[in-house]
C-alpha positions as CSV (number, residue, x, y, z in Angstrom):
1,M,-18.6,14.8,1.6
2,D,-16.8,13.4,4.6
3,I,-13.6,11.5,3.8
4,R,-13.3,10.0,7.3
5,A,-16.7,8.5,7.0
6,Y,-15.8,7.2,3.5
7,L,-12.6,5.7,5.0
8,K,-14.4,4.1,7.9
9,E,-17.1,2.6,5.7
10,N,-14.8,1.2,3.1
11,K,-12.3,-0.1,5.7
12,A,-15.1,-2.1,7.3
13,Y,-16.1,-3.3,3.8
14,V,-12.6,-4.5,3.0
15,D,-12.2,-6.1,6.5
16,K,-15.3,-8.0,6.0
17,A,-14.2,-9.2,2.5
18,L,-10.9,-10.4,3.9
19,E,-12.6,-12.1,6.8
20,R,-14.9,-14.0,4.4
21,Y,-11.9,-14.9,2.2
22,F,-10.0,-16.5,5.1
23,S,-12.9,-18.1,7.0
24,G,-13.2,-21.9,6.7
25,R,-9.9,-22.4,4.9
26,S,-8.5,-26.0,5.3
27,W,-4.8,-25.1,4.8
28,P,-2.3,-26.9,7.1
29,Y,-2.3,-25.6,10.6
30,P,-1.0,-23.0,11.6
31,I,-0.4,-21.3,8.2
32,C,-3.9,-19.8,8.0
33,D,-3.6,-18.4,11.5
34,A,-0.3,-16.8,10.8
35,M,-1.5,-15.3,7.5
36,Y,-4.7,-13.9,9.0
37,Y,-3.0,-12.7,12.2
38,S,-1.2,-10.0,10.2
39,I,-4.2,-9.3,7.9
40,K,-6.5,-8.7,10.9
41,A,-4.0,-6.6,12.8
42,G,-5.7,-3.7,11.1
43,G,-4.1,-0.9,9.2
44,K,-5.8,1.9,7.2
45,R,-6.5,-0.3,4.1
46,I,-5.4,2.7,2.1
47,R,-4.4,0.6,-1.0
48,P,-7.7,-1.2,-1.4
49,I,-9.6,2.0,-0.6
50,L,-7.6,3.8,-3.3
51,A,-8.6,1.0,-5.7
52,I,-12.3,1.5,-4.8
53,A,-12.1,5.3,-5.1
54,S,-10.4,5.1,-8.6
55,C,-13.0,2.5,-9.7
56,E,-15.8,4.8,-8.7
57,A,-14.1,7.8,-10.3
58,C,-14.2,5.9,-13.6
59,G,-17.9,5.0,-13.3
60,G,-17.6,1.6,-11.6
61,D,-18.7,0.5,-8.1
62,R,-16.6,-1.2,-5.4
63,E,-17.9,-4.7,-6.1
64,L,-16.1,-4.6,-9.5
65,V,-12.7,-4.2,-7.8
66,M,-13.0,-5.8,-4.4
67,P,-11.3,-9.2,-5.2
68,A,-8.4,-7.3,-6.7
69,A,-8.4,-4.8,-3.8
70,I,-8.1,-7.5,-1.2
71,A,-5.4,-9.2,-3.3
72,I,-3.3,-6.0,-3.2
73,E,-3.9,-5.9,0.6
74,M,-2.5,-9.4,0.9
75,I,0.6,-8.4,-1.0
76,H,1.0,-5.3,1.2
77,T,0.7,-7.5,4.3
78,F,3.2,-10.0,3.0
79,S,5.7,-7.2,2.6
80,L,5.2,-6.0,6.2
81,I,5.7,-9.5,7.6
82,H,9.0,-9.9,5.8
83,D,10.1,-6.3,6.5
84,D,9.7,-7.0,10.2
85,L,12.0,-10.1,10.2
86,P,15.3,-10.0,12.1
87,A,17.1,-10.3,8.8
88,M,15.6,-7.0,7.7
89,D,14.1,-4.4,10.0
90,N,14.0,-6.6,13.1
91,D,10.9,-4.9,14.5
92,D,8.9,-6.2,17.5
93,L,5.7,-4.2,16.9
94,R,3.5,-3.6,13.9
95,R,0.2,-1.8,14.1
96,G,0.5,-1.9,17.9
97,V,0.7,-5.7,18.2
98,P,3.7,-8.1,18.3
99,T,5.0,-8.7,14.8
100,N,4.3,-12.0,13.1
101,H,7.7,-13.7,13.8
102,K,7.3,-12.8,17.5
103,V,4.1,-14.8,17.7
104,F,4.7,-17.6,15.2
105,G,8.5,-17.8,14.9
106,E,10.7,-16.7,12.1
107,A,10.2,-19.8,9.9
108,M,6.4,-19.6,10.0
109,A,6.5,-15.8,9.4
110,I,8.5,-16.3,6.3
111,L,6.0,-19.0,5.1
112,A,3.0,-16.8,6.0
113,G,4.5,-14.0,3.8
114,D,5.2,-16.4,1.0
115,A,1.7,-17.8,1.3
116,L,0.0,-14.4,1.2
117,L,1.9,-13.4,-1.9
118,S,0.9,-16.5,-3.8
119,E,-2.6,-16.5,-2.5
120,A,-3.0,-12.9,-3.6
121,F,-2.3,-13.9,-7.2
122,Y,-4.6,-16.9,-6.9
123,C,-7.4,-14.6,-5.7
124,L,-6.7,-12.1,-8.5
125,A,-6.6,-14.7,-11.2
126,S,-9.8,-16.5,-10.0
127,F,-11.6,-13.2,-9.9
128,L,-10.5,-12.1,-13.3
129,M,-11.3,-15.4,-14.9
130,N,-14.9,-15.1,-13.7
131,S,-15.5,-11.5,-14.4
132,N,-16.6,-9.6,-17.5
133,I,-13.1,-8.2,-18.0
134,T,-11.5,-9.4,-21.3
135,P,-8.7,-11.9,-21.0
136,L,-6.2,-9.4,-22.4
137,L,-7.1,-6.8,-19.8
138,A,-7.0,-9.5,-17.1
139,L,-3.5,-10.4,-18.0
140,E,-2.5,-6.7,-18.1
141,I,-3.8,-6.2,-14.6
142,I,-2.0,-9.3,-13.3
143,G,1.2,-8.1,-15.0
144,D,0.8,-4.6,-13.5
145,I,0.5,-5.9,-10.0
146,A,3.4,-8.4,-10.4
147,S,5.6,-5.7,-11.7
148,A,4.7,-3.4,-8.8
149,T,5.5,-6.2,-6.4
150,G,8.8,-7.6,-7.6
151,P,12.3,-6.4,-8.4
152,S,11.1,-3.5,-10.5
153,G,8.8,-2.4,-7.7
154,M,8.4,-3.0,-4.0
155,V,11.0,-5.7,-3.6
156,G,13.5,-3.8,-5.6
157,G,12.9,-0.7,-3.5
158,Q,13.5,-2.7,-0.3
159,V,16.8,-3.9,-1.7
160,L,17.8,-0.2,-2.5
161,D,16.6,0.8,1.0
162,M,18.7,-1.8,2.7
163,K,21.8,-0.9,0.6
164,S,21.4,2.8,1.5
165,E,21.5,2.2,5.3
166,G,24.4,4.1,6.8
167,Q,25.2,5.7,3.4
168,E,25.0,9.3,2.3
169,I,22.7,9.4,-0.8
170,G,21.1,12.3,-2.7
171,L,17.5,13.3,-3.1
172,D,17.1,11.7,-6.5
173,E,18.3,8.3,-5.2
174,L,16.0,8.6,-2.2
175,K,13.0,9.4,-4.5
176,K,13.9,6.3,-6.6
177,I,14.0,4.1,-3.5
178,H,10.6,5.1,-2.4
179,T,9.0,5.3,-5.8
180,Y,9.8,1.6,-5.9
181,K,9.4,0.5,-2.3
182,T,6.2,2.4,-1.4
183,G,4.9,4.2,-4.5
184,R,4.5,1.5,-7.1
185,L,2.0,-0.6,-5.0
186,I,0.0,2.5,-4.2
187,T,0.0,3.5,-7.9
188,V,-1.0,0.1,-9.1
189,S,-3.9,0.1,-6.6
190,V,-5.2,3.2,-8.3
191,T,-4.7,2.0,-11.9
192,T,-6.2,-1.4,-11.1
193,G,-9.4,0.2,-9.8
194,A,-9.6,2.3,-13.0
195,K,-9.0,-0.7,-15.3
196,C,-11.6,-2.9,-13.5
197,A,-14.1,-0.1,-14.2
198,G,-13.2,0.0,-17.9
199,A,-11.4,3.3,-17.8
200,K,-10.3,4.9,-21.0
201,P,-6.5,5.1,-21.7
202,H,-6.3,8.9,-20.9
203,E,-8.1,8.3,-17.6
204,V,-5.6,5.5,-16.7
205,S,-2.8,7.9,-17.6
206,L,-4.1,10.6,-15.3
207,L,-4.5,8.1,-12.5
208,L,-1.0,6.7,-13.0
209,D,0.4,10.2,-12.4
210,Y,-1.9,10.7,-9.5
211,G,-0.7,7.5,-7.9
212,N,3.0,8.4,-8.4
213,A,2.4,11.7,-6.7
214,I,0.5,10.4,-3.7
215,G,2.9,7.4,-3.4
216,L,5.9,9.6,-2.8
217,A,3.9,12.0,-0.5
218,F,2.8,9.0,1.5
219,Q,6.4,8.0,2.2
220,I,7.4,11.6,3.1
221,A,4.5,11.7,5.6
222,D,5.7,8.3,7.1
223,D,9.2,9.7,7.4
224,I,7.9,12.7,9.3
225,L,5.7,10.6,11.5
226,D,8.7,8.5,12.5
227,I,10.2,11.7,14.0
228,E,7.1,13.5,15.3
229,G,4.5,10.8,15.9
230,S,3.9,8.8,19.0
231,E,4.2,5.0,19.4
232,E,0.5,4.9,20.2
233,E,-0.3,6.7,17.0
234,I,1.9,4.9,14.6
235,G,1.8,1.4,16.2
236,K,5.6,0.9,16.5
237,P,8.5,2.7,18.2
238,V,9.2,6.2,16.9
239,G,12.7,7.1,15.7
240,S,13.4,3.6,14.3
241,D,14.6,5.1,11.0
242,I,17.2,7.2,12.8
243,K,18.4,4.2,14.8
244,K,18.8,2.1,11.7
245,Q,20.6,4.9,9.9
246,K,18.0,4.8,7.1
247,A,17.9,7.5,4.4
248,T,14.8,9.6,4.9
249,F,13.4,12.8,3.4
250,P,13.8,14.8,6.7
251,A,17.4,13.6,7.0
252,I,18.2,15.0,3.5
253,L,15.8,18.0,3.3
254,G,14.9,18.8,6.9
255,I,11.3,18.7,8.3
256,E,10.0,21.9,6.7
257,R,11.3,21.3,3.2
258,S,10.0,17.7,3.4
259,R,6.6,19.1,4.3
260,E,6.8,21.5,1.4
261,L,7.7,18.7,-1.1
262,A,4.8,16.6,0.2
263,S,2.4,19.5,-0.1
264,S,3.5,20.1,-3.7
265,L,3.0,16.5,-4.6
266,I,-0.5,16.5,-3.0
267,E,-1.5,19.7,-5.0
268,E,-0.4,17.9,-8.1
269,A,-2.5,14.9,-7.2
270,V,-5.6,17.0,-6.4
271,D,-5.3,18.7,-9.7
272,L,-5.1,15.4,-11.5
273,A,-8.1,13.9,-9.6
274,S,-10.2,17.0,-10.3
275,H,-10.4,16.0,-13.9
276,F,-12.9,13.3,-12.8
277,G,-15.4,15.9,-11.4
278,Q,-17.7,14.9,-8.6
279,K,-16.9,11.2,-9.2
280,G,-13.3,11.9,-8.2
281,W,-14.1,13.6,-4.9
282,A,-12.8,10.7,-2.8
283,L,-9.5,10.7,-4.7
284,V,-9.1,14.4,-4.0
285,E,-9.8,14.0,-0.3
286,L,-7.7,10.9,0.0
287,A,-4.7,12.8,-1.4
288,R,-5.2,15.5,1.3
289,Y,-5.7,12.8,4.0
290,I,-2.4,11.2,3.2
291,I,-0.3,14.2,4.6
292,E,-2.8,15.0,7.4
293,R,-2.9,11.6,8.9
294,K,-1.4,10.7,12.3
295,N,-0.5,7.1,11.6
């Protein structure tokens, strides 16, 4: 089966779901415009697609997980808006277009990020209250996503990343940074898909390990692209990590050893996904895609 066709089809499906969600909202102007500006800027939709693929691997279909999947994409987008702010990475481009604060101003960009985060949990809670998922499992999923987003997840990883700028750190510390900053939201995308499909505990455990492996590999691939990619491919200036003196895998290990580590993690992920047989084919191919991608 063709993973690129799968990605294209499901990206379009996620995009349409997001468009429906934001259409006709009566929120104060221009907050909806600022929120949707960064949502519609594109991106690969890897996190919601991973949620779909894991749901399918556990016997469900994408309708079961779509509201949770778009909620996770809102959280991811909130993090990008805030990362780009002058107080943090101070980036002018994201996904090939001006960053949110360059279009709407810093204050509105902060509010747009805040609004996307809170709206994500409203979307998630509304869906789970009206689904066939038990209240206990619904609370568990909400807790999982909150933990992956906050100080023990993405936000905590951003703090560690900022503290490490200009510092010499070891490989273990770098892995910790990116397990939090990048990995945990990727991992929770996978486990959320499984739980929405009613996965058994051992299946969730396998997918937790799968998510951890591809989450770290994803960051290594990003670090390499920041050196070897083009601005057209990655949608922002190349070499920004070096200019900001960020700790990266190539800086610590070199390019070749970084590739070897990413390949090892992907082999581990493929082995884990193979336990799901034919239903897990998309998880297998998504793992391989992560280190072959150009953006």
